[in-house]
C-alpha positions as MATLAB code, in Angstrom:
seq = 'MTTALRHDWTREEIRAIHDMPLLDLVFRAAAVHREQPDPSEVQVCKLISIKTGACPEDCSYCSQSSRYQTGIERQELMDKCAVIDIAKRAKESGVSRVCMGAAWRSAKDNDQFDKVLEMVREVTDMGVEVCCTLGMLNESQAKRLEEAGLYAYNHNLDTSASHYKSVITTRTYEDRLNTLENVRKTSVTLCTGGILGLGETINDRVDLLHTLSHMEPHPESVPVNILSKVPGTPMAEAPDVPFTEALRMIATARILMPRSMVRLSAGRAKLSVSEQAFCFLAGANSIFSSETKSMLTSAVPSPDYDEDKAMLELLGLSMRPPFKGDKHPLGCKGAKEGGCDDHEHHEHSHAPEIACAK';
ca = [
      51.081  -31.952   32.488;
      49.062  -30.710   29.507;
      50.871  -29.534   26.395;
      50.290  -25.816   25.863;
      48.752  -24.690   22.601;
      51.164  -22.675   20.508;
      50.630  -20.665   17.339;
      54.183  -19.358   17.048;
      56.169  -22.423   15.966;
      59.150  -21.463   13.852;
      60.115  -23.386   10.742;
      63.377  -24.314   12.438;
      61.518  -25.794   15.418;
      59.162  -27.730   13.162;
      62.020  -29.105   11.061;
      63.888  -30.167   14.211;
      60.813  -32.055   15.458;
      60.172  -33.636   12.059;
      63.785  -34.823   11.785;
      64.052  -36.406   15.233;
      65.086  -40.073   15.382;
      61.891  -41.814   14.302;
      61.163  -43.754   17.497;
      61.896  -40.687   19.624;
      59.491  -38.687   17.449;
      56.739  -41.300   17.747;
      57.304  -41.526   21.516;
      56.992  -37.751   21.922;
      53.881  -37.599   19.739;
      52.334  -40.532   21.609;
      52.849  -38.716   24.913;
      51.018  -35.669   23.541;
      48.274  -37.881   22.125;
      47.766  -39.527   25.528;
      46.555  -36.145   26.780;
      43.394  -36.592   24.694;
      40.298  -37.314   26.833;
      40.207  -40.827   25.333;
      43.272  -41.597   23.198;
      41.914  -45.037   22.338;
      39.056  -43.545   20.303;
      39.220  -43.294   16.521;
      36.584  -41.447   14.538;
      35.401  -43.400   11.506;
      34.226  -41.196    8.629;
      32.469  -41.865    5.333;
      32.964  -39.862    2.132;
      30.117  -39.532   -0.368;
      30.730  -38.045   -3.804;
      27.439  -36.218   -4.259;
      28.547  -34.764   -7.612;
      31.320  -36.519   -9.532;
      33.716  -35.482  -12.286;
      33.904  -32.659  -14.854;
      35.700  -30.296  -12.493;
      37.273  -27.434  -14.503;
      40.365  -27.177  -12.290;
      43.758  -28.648  -13.177;
      44.800  -30.206   -9.834;
      47.562  -32.526  -11.034;
      46.556  -35.414   -8.772;
      42.796  -35.411   -9.227;
      40.752  -38.113  -10.946;
      37.797  -35.723  -11.303;
      39.437  -32.994  -13.383;
      37.856  -32.535  -16.817;
      41.366  -31.926  -18.197;
      42.529  -35.528  -17.774;
      41.339  -38.886  -19.077;
      41.021  -40.922  -15.889;
      38.040  -43.154  -16.601;
      35.887  -41.438  -13.973;
      32.448  -40.796  -15.423;
      30.650  -37.549  -14.820;
      27.643  -37.822  -12.518;
      25.236  -35.013  -11.735;
      24.213  -34.095   -8.203;
      22.930  -37.183   -6.389;
      19.337  -37.588   -5.366;
      18.861  -36.636   -1.722;
      17.270  -39.954   -0.823;
      20.244  -41.861   -2.229;
      22.573  -39.783   -0.032;
      20.372  -40.406    3.007;
      20.427  -44.169    2.376;
      24.232  -44.228    2.192;
      24.483  -42.130    5.346;
      22.092  -44.437    7.207;
      24.125  -47.520    6.327;
      27.300  -45.722    7.331;
      25.850  -44.768   10.697;
      24.700  -48.349   11.290;
      28.306  -49.432   10.688;
      29.668  -47.083   13.349;
      30.471  -44.041   11.218;
      30.060  -40.801   13.165;
      30.997  -38.284   10.457;
      29.584  -38.195    6.920;
      31.521  -36.065    4.442;
      29.826  -34.951    1.225;
      32.008  -33.830   -1.666;
      31.042  -32.133   -4.923;
      33.504  -31.713   -7.798;
      32.976  -27.974   -8.117;
      35.578  -25.239   -8.420;
      33.369  -23.141   -6.180;
      29.857  -23.314   -4.808;
      27.214  -21.389   -6.755;
      24.106  -19.748   -5.345;
      21.639  -21.878   -7.261;
      19.180  -24.729   -6.837;
      21.998  -27.277   -6.548;
      23.436  -25.464   -3.539;
      19.937  -25.359   -2.058;
      19.720  -29.140   -2.489;
      23.064  -29.583   -0.737;
      21.721  -27.525    2.173;
      18.764  -29.918    2.395;
      21.144  -32.881    2.475;
      23.133  -31.233    5.257;
      19.995  -30.629    7.323;
      18.648  -34.128    6.953;
      21.887  -36.054    7.480;
      22.561  -33.883   10.545;
      19.071  -34.812   11.774;
      20.264  -38.432   11.819;
      22.672  -37.614   14.657;
      25.999  -37.678   12.824;
      28.521  -34.939   12.146;
      28.278  -33.621    8.607;
      31.254  -32.268    6.671;
      31.178  -30.807    3.154;
      33.818  -30.097    0.550;
      32.323  -28.026   -2.245;
      35.253  -25.946   -3.453;
      35.594  -22.253   -2.717;
      32.974  -20.506   -0.568;
      32.063  -16.891    0.008;
      30.934  -15.564    3.404;
      27.239  -15.859    2.604;
      27.531  -19.483    1.511;
      29.518  -20.397    4.616;
      26.807  -18.774    6.741;
      24.032  -20.671    4.955;
      25.858  -23.955    5.541;
      26.185  -23.040    9.213;
      22.457  -22.337    9.405;
      21.745  -25.730    7.827;
      23.647  -27.389   10.674;
      26.975  -28.141    8.971;
      29.554  -29.357   11.479;
      32.764  -29.100    9.404;
      34.059  -27.802    6.102;
      36.973  -29.456    4.304;
      39.245  -27.354    2.124;
      42.780  -28.716    1.976;
      45.809  -26.503    1.377;
      47.461  -29.541   -0.265;
      51.074  -28.354    0.030;
      53.223  -25.306    0.764;
      52.492  -21.894   -0.719;
      55.712  -21.976   -2.729;
      55.129  -25.446   -4.211;
      51.405  -24.970   -4.810;
      51.698  -23.440   -8.283;
      53.571  -26.570   -9.441;
      50.481  -28.634   -8.615;
      47.536  -26.333   -9.413;
      47.306  -23.239  -11.628;
      43.542  -22.632  -11.816;
      43.265  -21.173   -8.318;
      45.766  -19.601   -5.969;
      46.901  -20.419   -2.461;
      45.254  -17.178   -1.360;
      41.961  -18.427   -2.817;
      42.170  -21.429   -0.517;
      43.089  -19.343    2.510;
      40.188  -16.974    1.780;
      37.720  -19.864    1.867;
      39.154  -20.993    5.209;
      38.759  -17.453    6.531;
      35.128  -17.348    5.373;
      34.395  -20.600    7.198;
      36.095  -19.231   10.337;
      33.524  -16.415   10.417;
      30.941  -19.068   11.318;
      30.743  -21.774   13.986;
      31.529  -24.464   11.386;
      34.731  -26.316   12.264;
      37.684  -26.393    9.897;
      39.111  -29.475    8.190;
      42.288  -28.674    6.256;
      45.526  -30.518    5.621;
      47.688  -31.724    2.794;
      48.806  -34.437    0.414;
      52.178  -36.164    0.508;
      53.757  -37.180   -2.796;
      53.121  -34.112   -4.961;
      56.803  -33.625   -5.699;
      57.297  -31.492   -2.606;
      60.461  -31.289   -0.511;
      60.712  -31.793    3.239;
      60.864  -28.019    3.567;
      57.548  -27.796    1.695;
      56.020  -30.158    4.234;
      57.457  -28.070    7.050;
      56.007  -24.923    5.439;
      52.577  -26.562    5.219;
      52.709  -27.522    8.906;
      53.911  -24.010    9.722;
      50.885  -22.495    7.965;
      48.433  -24.857    9.672;
      49.946  -24.511   13.155;
      49.893  -20.699   12.949;
      46.130  -20.633   12.418;
      44.242  -19.368   15.476;
      42.532  -21.528   16.485;
      44.235  -24.557   14.985;
      42.102  -26.441   12.441;
      39.860  -28.846   14.324;
      40.738  -31.507   11.727;
      44.034  -32.000    9.891;
      43.889  -34.675    7.154;
      47.192  -36.285    6.156;
      46.755  -37.768    2.676;
      49.197  -39.985    0.802;
      48.942  -39.512   -2.955;
      46.851  -42.121   -4.733;
      48.387  -42.143   -8.194;
      45.622  -41.966  -10.809;
      46.377  -43.056  -14.407;
      45.792  -40.165  -16.783;
      46.816  -37.442  -14.333;
      50.205  -35.657  -14.387;
      51.001  -37.308  -11.029;
      50.401  -40.852  -12.292;
      54.104  -41.743  -12.248;
      55.080  -39.886   -9.092;
      57.437  -41.752   -6.738;
      55.847  -43.643   -3.868;
      55.841  -41.967   -0.473;
      57.717  -44.129    2.059;
      55.570  -45.031    5.045;
      58.078  -43.521    7.459;
      57.634  -40.106    5.821;
      53.866  -40.250    6.342;
      54.437  -41.340    9.950;
      56.718  -38.344   10.518;
      54.035  -35.956    9.229;
      51.368  -37.469   11.456;
      53.581  -37.357   14.541;
      54.754  -33.801   13.861;
      51.184  -32.613   13.270;
      50.111  -34.164   16.567;
      52.881  -32.361   18.472;
      52.225  -28.995   16.820;
      48.421  -29.171   17.050;
      47.736  -31.297   20.146;
      43.952  -30.783   20.256;
      43.247  -31.294   16.545;
      41.883  -34.472   14.997;
      44.670  -35.864   12.801;
      42.995  -37.780   10.024;
      44.766  -40.680    8.310;
      43.087  -40.192    4.958;
      43.776  -41.124    1.323;
      46.476  -43.740    0.804;
      45.631  -45.693    3.954;
      44.512  -48.703    1.914;
      48.158  -49.408    1.045;
      49.257  -49.475    4.689;
      49.417  -52.697    6.675;
      47.625  -53.018   10.011;
      51.016  -52.730   11.731;
      51.801  -49.510    9.871;
      48.402  -48.078   10.731;
      48.995  -49.031   14.365;
      52.125  -46.866   14.344;
      50.045  -44.001   12.955;
      47.482  -44.345   15.739;
      50.261  -44.506   18.314;
      51.753  -41.309   16.859;
      48.473  -39.412   17.120;
      46.205  -40.224   14.187;
      42.684  -40.498   15.563;
      40.450  -40.580   12.512;
      40.088  -42.725    9.387;
      37.842  -42.886    6.338;
      36.015  -46.146    5.702;
      33.664  -47.272    2.947;
      31.116  -49.879    1.982;
      32.396  -49.678   -1.614;
      36.147  -49.931   -0.841;
      36.683  -46.457   -2.296;
      36.807  -42.891   -1.032;
      35.229  -40.209   -3.239;
      35.765  -42.250   -6.415;
      37.023  -45.694   -7.393;
      40.393  -44.080   -8.194;
      41.184  -43.840   -4.470;
      40.792  -47.184   -2.658;
      39.704  -47.513    0.958;
      39.304  -50.382    3.418;
      35.683  -51.290    4.084;
      33.651  -51.111    7.277;
      34.215  -54.736    8.289;
      37.981  -54.565    7.734;
      38.218  -51.426    9.844;
      36.062  -52.806   12.645;
      38.306  -55.873   12.807;
      41.455  -53.718   12.822;
      40.213  -51.416   15.584;
      39.145  -54.384   17.676;
      42.536  -56.044   17.193;
      44.332  -52.879   18.310;
      42.051  -52.265   21.278;
      40.648  -49.071   19.791;
      37.027  -47.912   19.854;
      34.867  -45.837   17.514;
      34.447  -42.231   18.575;
      30.811  -41.094   18.830;
      29.635  -37.937   17.050;
      29.744  -34.492   18.664;
      32.014  -35.732   21.468;
      32.304  -32.867   23.926;
      30.540  -30.467   21.544;
      27.109  -28.943   21.298;
      24.965  -30.695   18.730;
      23.895  -28.189   16.029;
      20.273  -29.255   16.492;
      20.319  -29.056   20.253;
      20.690  -32.474   21.866;
      18.740  -34.530   19.392;
      21.932  -36.555   18.956;
      22.499  -37.175   22.675;
      20.893  -40.599   22.541;
      23.365  -41.541   19.812;
      26.250  -41.376   22.281;
      27.451  -37.840   21.602;
      26.445  -34.295   22.493;
      27.726  -33.966   26.048;
      26.396  -30.409   26.386;
      22.641  -30.141   26.787;
      22.351  -26.471   25.872;
      20.309  -26.222   22.700;
      21.244  -24.201   19.654;
      18.616  -22.313   17.731;
      18.177  -24.071   14.435;
      15.415  -24.289   11.896;
      15.594  -27.587   10.049;
      13.635  -29.552    7.535;
      10.857  -31.962    8.527;
      11.539  -35.671    8.787;
      12.508  -37.208    5.466;
      10.132  -39.379    3.515;
      12.139  -41.162    0.834;
      10.293  -43.640   -1.311;
      11.590  -47.204   -1.141;
];
């Protein structure tokens, strides 16, 4: 029996699921997860900070805000060839999604955005899924990213609407929802989730899940982040998030959004292999890995490629190929890479093969 997709979960239903006895909750989530075409697959992703620091926003957890002294140095937009080199090494290590993040409040229609579009085209040409997180987008920018071949756009809601203003004041919850709506007007998939440990209550977490599960369609990707406390930020002394609370969020997200990728994201470096195994059992089917042991910046640690390969092998899990069950944005150029099950080509005009000097 396949779990029906629902977009009408009530807060009371979500809270009841979240508060189930923990092993019963994990068991129920695992049963839903076993409906996936291959529940033993985990997608390994790589984050690249293509523009670092000096963000004007006041997100209380962020190492890249210009308002806090966090020790993260400002770096201008990366050279395209440097991004390509990182993406190539990631792909060789089994990564099937490359996520490029720029510390911008919002994307601007300028030469830097044009350069990001080139990066999207050329990393997509390599046969991996490409995700971007560039701040707020308007409809035109979302469309241009779609035309460049972008597979996913990340724009997290972070927390509930009511708690949001306690974390961020320089943009509103509606601003975030508007960006998600602009992305939904394209074929680009949606990656949006939240962060645990921002001083929220359980009801705030339920409200966040309520918002996500009422989206039609559900977000294709739902990251569950555990706060990485960064010295110099207002959240530096926040209480630790108990592992069991993160496990409850992962399991509840899997039950509410049975077809979504649930991404075990920031904070994973502090979890043991056994704890991560529980997360995979409860429905997490994506992780972020790194050759530098960090996510976007050194402020957020990450296991490296070799550690993650060893863990997945130990647990009997395999790496998910790119574009599994989806049409490749460049036709089926990526079919030989192990993905792109559908051989119908998309129209797409992309850049010529790269020629980066060595």
